[in-house]
Backbone as ProteinMPNN parsed JSONL, in Angstrom:
{"seq_chain_A": "MGVTIVVVTVAIGALAVRARNNEFDVHPAFAAGILLGIGWFVVGAFEGAAMIAIQSRVVETAEPTVPVVGWQLVGDFRLAHFVGLHALQLLPLTGYLAAVGHRRGLVDHPRRVVFLVATGYVAVLFTTAALGVAPALV", "coords_chain_A": {"N_chain_A": [[-70.271, -122.211, 1.7], [-68.722, -122.626, 3.948], [-68.985, -120.153, 5.384], [-71.667, -120.024, 5.873], [-71.847, -122.368, 7.554], [-70.418, -121.519, 9.911], [-71.807, -119.277, 10.635], [-74.344, -120.477, 11.378], [-73.532, -122.319, 13.33], [-72.592, -120.526, 15.396], [-74.987, -119.241, 15.849], [-76.395, -121.388, 16.736], [-75.056, -121.988, 19.067], [-75.429, -119.776, 20.628], [-78.133, -120.062, 21.032], [-78.042, -122.524, 22.707], [-76.625, -121.515, 25.04], [-78.396, -119.687, 25.974], [-80.713, -121.398, 26.4], [-79.612, -123.079, 28.325], [-79.461, -121.452, 30.449], [-81.992, -121.116, 31.244], [-83.477, -119.027, 29.924], [-85.736, -119.151, 28.333], [-89.138, -119.108, 28.506], [-90.329, -121.882, 28.776], [-91.882, -125.125, 28.857], [-90.376, -127.596, 31.026], [-89.797, -129.985, 29.664], [-89.626, -129.377, 27.049], [-87.538, -127.689, 27.174], [-85.49, -129.501, 27.748], [-85.605, -131.065, 25.395], [-84.69, -129.142, 23.586], [-82.112, -128.63, 24.44], [-80.834, -131.276, 24.266], [-81.116, -131.823, 21.676], [-79.491, -129.846, 20.701], [-77.056, -130.838, 21.599], [-76.721, -133.594, 20.358], [-76.83, -132.531, 17.745], [-74.302, -131.356, 17.651], [-72.747, -133.658, 17.691], [-73.369, -134.764, 15.375], [-72.419, -132.858, 13.614], [-69.719, -133.204, 14.004], [-69.241, -135.317, 12.344], [-69.574, -134.223, 9.787], [-67.132, -132.57, 10.003], [-65.417, -134.664, 10.02], [-65.599, -135.541, 7.359], [-64.605, -133.248, 6.085], [-61.848, -133.385, 6.922], [-60.945, -135.841, 5.845], [-61.288, -135.264, 3.328], [-63.34, -136.264, 1.822], [-66.63, -137.864, 1.407], [-66.871, -140.516, 1.601], [-65.521, -143.416, 2.78], [-65.138, -145.889, 1.68], [-66.098, -147.532, -1.349], [-69.058, -149.033, -1.444], [-71.852, -151.395, -1.337], [-74.928, -151.885, 0.309], [-77.077, -149.134, -0.835], [-78.656, -146.133, 0.568], [-82.219, -145.775, 0.009], [-83.602, -143.362, -2.074], [-81.782, -141.087, -1.67], [-79.279, -142.37, -2.346], [-76.928, -142.618, -0.924], [-74.265, -144.48, 0.524], [-74.747, -147.283, 2.741], [-72.722, -148.363, 4.288], [-69.662, -147.12, 5.048], [-69.966, -144.39, 4.537], [-70.112, -141.167, 5.553], [-72.13, -139.337, 5.264], [-74.74, -140.128, 6.082], [-74.689, -140.512, 8.8], [-74.057, -138.003, 9.515], [-76.435, -136.56, 8.439], [-78.353, -137.613, 10.311], [-77.507, -136.82, 12.586], [-77.531, -134.031, 12.425], [-80.092, -133.53, 12.269], [-81.205, -133.903, 14.706], [-81.577, -131.565, 15.83], [-84.059, -130.585, 14.989], [-85.838, -132.997, 15.573], [-85.738, -133.579, 18.456], [-86.223, -131.085, 19.865], [-88.869, -130.853, 18.996], [-89.994, -133.226, 19.938], [-89.93, -132.748, 22.576], [-91.655, -130.425, 22.761], [-94.021, -131.536, 22.018], [-94.454, -133.478, 23.852], [-94.705, -131.878, 26.092], [-97.16, -130.537, 25.561], [-98.787, -132.673, 25.462], [-98.654, -133.269, 28.156], [-99.715, -131.079, 29.369], [-102.244, -131.423, 28.571], [-103.065, -133.799, 29.845], [-102.408, -136.146, 29.061], [-99.793, -137.287, 29.03], [-97.885, -138.423, 31.553], [-95.243, -138.243, 32.478], [-93.427, -136.104, 30.932], [-90.682, -135.286, 30.537], [-89.349, -137.714, 30.759], [-90.347, -138.96, 28.416], [-88.906, -137.404, 26.387], [-86.217, -137.931, 27.176], [-86.148, -140.734, 26.579], [-86.739, -140.839, 23.732], [-84.645, -139.365, 22.912], [-82.674, -141.152, 23.715], [-83.088, -143.341, 22.2], [-82.585, -142.072, 19.798], [-79.933, -141.319, 19.937], [-78.853, -143.951, 19.822], [-79.342, -144.608, 17.151], [-77.814, -142.708, 15.906], [-75.246, -143.191, 16.697], [-75.042, -145.806, 15.545], [-75.181, -145.33, 12.819], [-73.118, -143.7, 12.689], [-70.933, -145.48, 13.333], [-71.248, -147.419, 11.214], [-70.42, -145.732, 9.146], [-67.665, -145.456, 9.699], [-66.723, -147.953, 9.814], [-65.367, -149.368, 7.565], [-62.88, -148.222, 7.612], [-61.759, -149.046, 9.846], [-61.2, -151.735, 9.545]], "CA_chain_A": [[-70.733, -123.293, 2.509], [-68.138, -122.455, 5.228], [-69.497, -118.982, 6.08], [-73.067, -120.501, 6.415], [-71.69, -123.378, 8.741], [-69.824, -120.715, 11.029], [-72.963, -118.502, 11.173], [-75.254, -121.486, 12.032], [-72.899, -122.861, 14.431], [-72.636, -119.469, 16.351], [-76.366, -118.941, 16.306], [-76.958, -122.545, 17.696], [-74.159, -121.795, 20.28], [-76.071, -118.74, 21.498], [-79.338, -120.686, 21.509], [-77.684, -123.296, 23.666], [-76.426, -120.764, 26.225], [-79.735, -119.194, 26.433], [-81.471, -122.594, 26.85], [-79.074, -123.798, 29.566], [-79.485, -120.323, 31.473], [-83.387, -120.948, 31.352], [-83.982, -117.842, 29.465], [-86.826, -119.317, 27.58], [-90.294, -119.542, 29.389], [-90.991, -122.991, 28.11], [-92.077, -126.292, 29.701], [-89.064, -128.32, 31.121], [-89.558, -131.091, 28.694], [-89.377, -128.675, 25.796], [-86.066, -127.276, 27.378], [-84.675, -130.758, 27.629], [-85.538, -131.425, 23.877], [-83.891, -128.174, 22.994], [-80.691, -128.929, 24.888], [-80.428, -132.597, 23.911], [-81.039, -131.642, 20.272], [-78.295, -129.15, 20.28], [-76.092, -131.766, 21.982], [-76.664, -134.453, 19.216], [-76.487, -131.826, 16.508], [-72.853, -131.243, 17.645], [-72.036, -134.84, 17.267], [-73.469, -134.875, 13.893], [-71.603, -131.777, 13.056], [-68.2, -133.613, 13.86], [-69.206, -136.08, 11.117], [-69.172, -133.22, 8.727], [-65.659, -132.218, 10.123], [-64.6, -135.963, 9.464], [-65.547, -135.612, 5.812], [-63.534, -132.266, 5.633], [-60.558, -133.85, 7.403], [-60.462, -136.832, 4.805], [-61.616, -134.773, 2.055], [-64.17, -137.23, 1.051], [-67.689, -138.29, 1.993], [-66.868, -141.954, 1.615], [-64.373, -144.103, 3.166], [-64.804, -147.105, 0.775], [-67.241, -147.689, -2.14], [-69.659, -150.426, -1.202], [-73.246, -151.648, -1.565], [-76.116, -151.311, -0.434], [-77.251, -147.735, -0.752], [-79.877, -145.71, 1.155], [-83.017, -145.409, -1.011], [-83.805, -141.91, -2.574], [-80.668, -140.198, -1.604], [-78.208, -142.911, -2.879], [-75.789, -142.825, 0.076], [-73.807, -145.812, 0.842], [-75.035, -147.56, 3.93], [-71.571, -148.598, 5.058], [-68.336, -146.402, 4.61], [-70.307, -143.228, 4.067], [-70.318, -140.331, 6.554], [-73.301, -138.405, 5.124], [-75.899, -140.558, 6.86], [-74.511, -140.045, 10.318], [-74.116, -136.399, 9.584], [-77.779, -136.057, 8.309], [-79.059, -138.137, 11.397], [-76.779, -135.84, 13.763], [-77.978, -132.596, 12.374], [-81.683, -133.45, 12.339], [-81.517, -133.967, 15.948], [-81.994, -130.233, 16.109], [-85.417, -130.511, 14.774], [-86.707, -133.847, 16.105], [-85.626, -133.654, 19.976], [-87.216, -130.078, 20.402], [-90.275, -131.281, 18.611], [-90.431, -134.157, 20.918], [-90.148, -131.969, 24.023], [-92.761, -129.656, 22.648], [-95.228, -132.577, 21.982], [-94.561, -134.112, 25.198], [-95.155, -130.821, 26.908], [-98.493, -130.271, 25.18], [-99.488, -134.018, 26.156], [-98.689, -133.263, 29.559], [-100.855, -130.014, 29.784], [-103.653, -131.981, 28.227], [-103.41, -134.854, 30.616], [-102.002, -137.433, 28.119], [-98.438, -137.791, 29.316], [-97.63, -138.229, 32.952], [-93.754, -137.645, 32.686], [-92.839, -135.655, 29.745], [-89.212, -135.361, 30.397], [-88.924, -139.051, 30.495], [-90.546, -139.148, 27.037], [-87.769, -136.667, 25.697], [-84.832, -138.872, 27.298], [-86.346, -141.959, 25.932], [-86.653, -140.489, 22.37], [-83.234, -139.012, 22.596], [-81.669, -142.286, 23.875], [-83.125, -144.031, 20.866], [-81.999, -141.239, 18.637], [-78.542, -141.469, 19.922], [-78.411, -145.247, 19.267], [-79.441, -144.52, 15.709], [-76.782, -141.871, 15.377], [-73.93, -143.964, 16.848], [-74.999, -146.895, 14.673], [-74.772, -144.701, 11.596], [-71.579, -143.324, 12.616], [-70.104, -146.791, 13.255], [-71.269, -147.654, 9.862], [-69.466, -144.938, 8.317], [-66.101, -145.577, 9.936], [-66.243, -149.3, 9.809], [-64.351, -149.953, 6.668], [-61.591, -147.708, 7.855], [-61.277, -149.935, 10.999], [-60.866, -153.048, 9.034]], "C_chain_A": [[-70.023, -122.887, 3.938], [-68.558, -121.28, 6.064], [-70.685, -119.485, 6.754], [-72.917, -121.447, 7.562], [-71.345, -122.548, 10.048], [-71.167, -119.978, 11.406], [-74.11, -119.35, 11.869], [-74.92, -122.006, 13.284], [-72.894, -121.725, 15.544], [-74.113, -119.294, 16.884], [-76.916, -120.137, 17.186], [-76.195, -122.505, 19.043], [-74.904, -120.881, 21.296], [-77.414, -119.293, 22.017], [-79.006, -121.659, 22.799], [-77.42, -122.645, 25.06], [-77.572, -120.252, 26.708], [-80.717, -120.227, 27.03], [-80.999, -123.073, 28.225], [-79.322, -122.656, 30.616], [-80.926, -120.232, 31.68], [-83.951, -119.564, 31.008], [-85.176, -117.97, 28.646], [-87.982, -119.77, 28.595], [-91.003, -120.744, 28.751], [-91.051, -124.201, 29.178], [-90.624, -127.024, 29.884], [-88.809, -129.437, 30.131], [-89.133, -130.485, 27.373], [-87.895, -128.242, 25.915], [-85.256, -128.435, 27.334], [-84.505, -131.116, 26.19], [-84.56, -130.42, 23.248], [-82.442, -128.551, 23.247], [-80.132, -130.355, 24.288], [-80.381, -132.576, 22.429], [-79.892, -130.993, 20.068], [-77.047, -130.196, 20.638], [-75.728, -132.926, 20.897], [-76.29, -133.776, 17.91], [-75.01, -131.475, 16.6], [-72.221, -132.476, 17.358], [-72.129, -135.032, 15.871], [-72.651, -133.949, 13.05], [-70.107, -132.345, 12.901], [-68.142, -134.763, 12.779], [-68.865, -135.174, 9.917], [-67.723, -132.882, 8.794], [-64.799, -133.417, 9.641], [-64.412, -135.996, 7.991], [-64.714, -134.616, 5.373], [-62.152, -132.908, 5.804], [-60.15, -135.002, 6.265], [-60.766, -136.546, 3.412], [-62.431, -135.7, 1.171], [-65.364, -137.401, 1.902], [-67.818, -139.779, 2.23], [-65.533, -142.389, 1.811], [-64.049, -145.186, 2.107], [-66.306, -147.244, -0.016], [-67.817, -149.191, -1.943], [-71.296, -150.288, -1.408], [-73.823, -152.15, -0.14], [-76.244, -149.77, -0.188], [-78.638, -147.491, -0.058], [-80.843, -145.25, -0.052], [-83.202, -143.871, -1.116], [-82.586, -141.107, -2.661], [-79.294, -140.983, -2.251], [-77.074, -143.037, -2.14], [-75.517, -144.235, 0.317], [-74.161, -146.168, 2.243], [-73.909, -147.918, 4.844], [-70.361, -147.799, 4.363], [-68.756, -145.037, 4.233], [-70.731, -142.347, 5.363], [-71.553, -139.505, 6.527], [-74.549, -138.896, 5.973], [-75.849, -140.338, 8.308], [-74.64, -138.595, 10.504], [-75.526, -136.02, 9.365], [-78.441, -136.452, 9.666], [-78.666, -136.916, 12.527], [-77.505, -134.408, 13.595], [-79.564, -132.277, 12.508], [-82.139, -133.63, 13.64], [-81.981, -132.554, 16.508], [-83.349, -129.931, 15.973], [-86.114, -131.569, 15.549], [-86.831, -133.754, 17.732], [-86.448, -132.312, 20.504], [-88.554, -130.336, 20.147], [-90.936, -132.221, 19.596], [-90.9, -133.527, 22.265], [-91.274, -131.114, 23.942], [-94.07, -130.489, 22.746], [-95.348, -133.207, 23.195], [-95.212, -133.141, 26.188], [-96.769, -130.611, 26.778], [-99.287, -131.57, 25.58], [-99.602, -133.807, 27.623], [-99.767, -132.255, 30.006], [-102.198, -130.611, 29.379], [-104.032, -133.358, 28.882], [-103.164, -136.124, 29.999], [-100.806, -138.105, 28.513], [-98.018, -137.478, 30.704], [-96.107, -137.745, 33.222], [-93.171, -137.427, 31.302], [-91.437, -135.605, 29.418], [-88.7, -136.729, 30.071], [-89.073, -139.437, 29.031], [-89.35, -138.631, 26.215], [-86.659, -137.556, 25.898], [-85.048, -140.162, 26.558], [-86.254, -141.752, 24.391], [-85.167, -140.191, 22.216], [-82.292, -140.138, 22.867], [-81.938, -143.152, 22.672], [-82.456, -143.402, 19.732], [-80.514, -141.405, 18.627], [-78.06, -142.895, 19.582], [-78.498, -145.358, 17.815], [-78.091, -143.799, 15.086], [-75.516, -142.583, 15.556], [-73.865, -145.15, 15.967], [-74.717, -146.389, 13.245], [-73.297, -144.285, 11.525], [-70.579, -144.397, 12.54], [-70.106, -147.381, 12.062], [-70.435, -147.065, 8.921], [-68.061, -145.066, 8.476], [-65.689, -147.062, 9.813], [-65.188, -149.833, 8.822], [-63.002, -149.443, 6.951], [-61.051, -148.475, 9.017], [-60.8, -151.367, 10.593], [-59.612, -153.233, 8.431]], "O_chain_A": [[-70.705, -122.833, 4.962], [-68.517, -121.342, 7.292], [-70.808, -119.437, 7.978], [-73.728, -121.405, 8.488], [-71.886, -122.82, 11.12], [-71.576, -120.136, 12.556], [-74.722, -118.902, 12.838], [-75.728, -122.162, 14.199], [-73.229, -122.099, 16.667], [-74.404, -119.219, 18.078], [-77.692, -119.983, 18.129], [-76.719, -122.978, 20.051], [-75.0, -121.118, 22.5], [-77.812, -119.084, 23.163], [-79.678, -121.547, 23.824], [-77.898, -123.122, 26.09], [-77.784, -120.359, 27.916], [-81.428, -119.965, 28.001], [-81.775, -123.407, 29.121], [-79.382, -123.062, 31.776], [-81.265, -119.243, 32.329], [-84.792, -119.02, 31.724], [-85.681, -116.927, 28.229], [-87.789, -120.679, 29.401], [-92.124, -120.631, 28.256], [-90.356, -124.212, 30.194], [-89.811, -127.019, 28.959], [-87.659, -129.756, 29.828], [-88.328, -131.081, 26.657], [-87.107, -128.377, 24.979], [-84.167, -128.271, 26.783], [-83.397, -131.443, 25.763], [-83.697, -130.81, 22.461], [-81.666, -128.759, 22.313], [-78.975, -130.417, 23.871], [-79.574, -133.34, 21.901], [-79.143, -131.49, 19.227], [-76.107, -130.268, 19.845], [-74.552, -133.15, 20.61], [-75.559, -134.324, 17.085], [-74.458, -131.288, 15.516], [-71.137, -132.43, 16.776], [-71.172, -135.405, 15.192], [-72.26, -134.253, 11.923], [-69.389, -132.068, 11.941], [-67.042, -135.121, 12.359], [-67.927, -135.433, 9.163], [-67.069, -132.888, 7.75], [-63.741, -133.296, 9.023], [-63.38, -136.363, 7.43], [-64.038, -134.844, 4.369], [-61.376, -132.943, 4.849], [-58.994, -134.989, 5.842], [-60.582, -137.328, 2.48], [-62.207, -135.861, -0.028], [-65.241, -137.124, 3.096], [-68.71, -140.252, 2.934], [-64.556, -141.929, 1.22], [-62.902, -145.377, 1.702], [-67.396, -147.104, 0.538], [-67.226, -150.24, -2.201], [-71.865, -149.215, -1.605], [-73.067, -152.856, 0.528], [-75.513, -149.227, 0.641], [-79.557, -148.309, -0.044], [-80.435, -144.512, -0.95], [-82.906, -143.194, -0.132], [-82.361, -140.466, -3.688], [-78.339, -140.302, -2.623], [-76.127, -143.596, -2.694], [-76.406, -145.087, 0.319], [-73.865, -145.294, 3.058], [-74.059, -147.811, 6.061], [-70.183, -147.903, 3.149], [-67.926, -144.411, 3.573], [-71.595, -142.767, 6.133], [-72.015, -139.014, 7.556], [-75.293, -138.069, 6.499], [-76.843, -140.017, 8.961], [-75.213, -138.057, 11.452], [-75.93, -135.116, 10.096], [-79.121, -135.565, 10.182], [-79.491, -136.259, 13.162], [-77.971, -133.782, 14.547], [-80.119, -131.206, 12.756], [-83.348, -133.551, 13.857], [-82.677, -132.457, 17.518], [-83.871, -129.102, 16.72], [-87.037, -131.159, 16.252], [-87.942, -133.849, 18.254], [-87.237, -132.418, 21.443], [-89.401, -130.075, 21.001], [-92.089, -132.112, 20.012], [-91.952, -133.742, 22.867], [-91.943, -130.977, 24.966], [-95.025, -130.157, 23.447], [-96.487, -133.484, 23.572], [-96.094, -133.486, 26.974], [-97.51, -130.535, 27.758], [-100.431, -131.441, 26.017], [-100.608, -134.164, 28.237], [-100.593, -132.531, 30.876], [-103.218, -130.204, 29.936], [-105.055, -133.974, 28.584], [-103.716, -137.137, 30.428], [-100.696, -139.326, 28.397], [-97.806, -136.305, 31.011], [-95.847, -136.936, 34.112], [-92.581, -138.281, 30.64], [-90.993, -135.82, 28.29], [-87.79, -136.919, 29.265], [-88.211, -140.082, 28.433], [-88.825, -139.389, 25.399], [-86.092, -137.992, 24.896], [-84.102, -140.637, 25.93], [-85.615, -142.616, 23.791], [-84.524, -140.81, 21.369], [-81.188, -140.136, 22.324], [-80.965, -143.691, 22.142], [-81.864, -144.027, 18.851], [-79.878, -141.594, 17.59], [-76.94, -143.038, 19.091], [-77.769, -146.164, 17.238], [-77.469, -144.172, 14.091], [-74.714, -142.6, 14.622], [-72.757, -145.551, 15.611], [-74.001, -147.084, 12.525], [-72.502, -144.464, 10.603], [-69.561, -144.321, 11.852], [-69.057, -147.913, 11.698], [-69.824, -147.672, 8.042], [-67.286, -144.83, 7.549], [-64.507, -147.391, 9.722], [-64.287, -150.599, 9.165], [-62.019, -150.098, 6.602], [-59.826, -148.524, 9.13], [-60.069, -152.035, 11.323], [-59.297, -154.337, 7.986]]}, "name": "protein", "num_of_chains": 1, "seq": "MGVTIVVVTVAIGALAVRARNNEFDVHPAFAAGILLGIGWFVVGAFEGAAMIAIQSRVVETAEPTVPVVGWQLVGDFRLAHFVGLHALQLLPLTGYLAAVGHRRGLVDHPRRVVFLVATGYVAVLFTTAALGVAPALV"}
């Protein structure tokens, strides 16, 4: 798992540098989605680092749990880690769809759409992170 994490992180770092240097011929909304997705991915990766540091996924055993996966809603770092890592898919997809909508005349300000979704996403990310560390703070 450690080797995979390093390889993926290096690849994403290279992607971030290329995206930041405008090396991709994509719509500005799509580029913004790529960069914001990478940024929030890094935040989610730190949740993984926190799990490694404390050598556990859970701070405290508590209920309720998240349906299907069974993760604890409070005191569990996995939910925030999951949300952060999947920013790498959701925000570039949002940028792509906003760009397509702009080209079709359906979206007037595609970058605003990306920033609005990214703002909502970071609110969810920080809420899940706060729920993860809440028992340790009490």
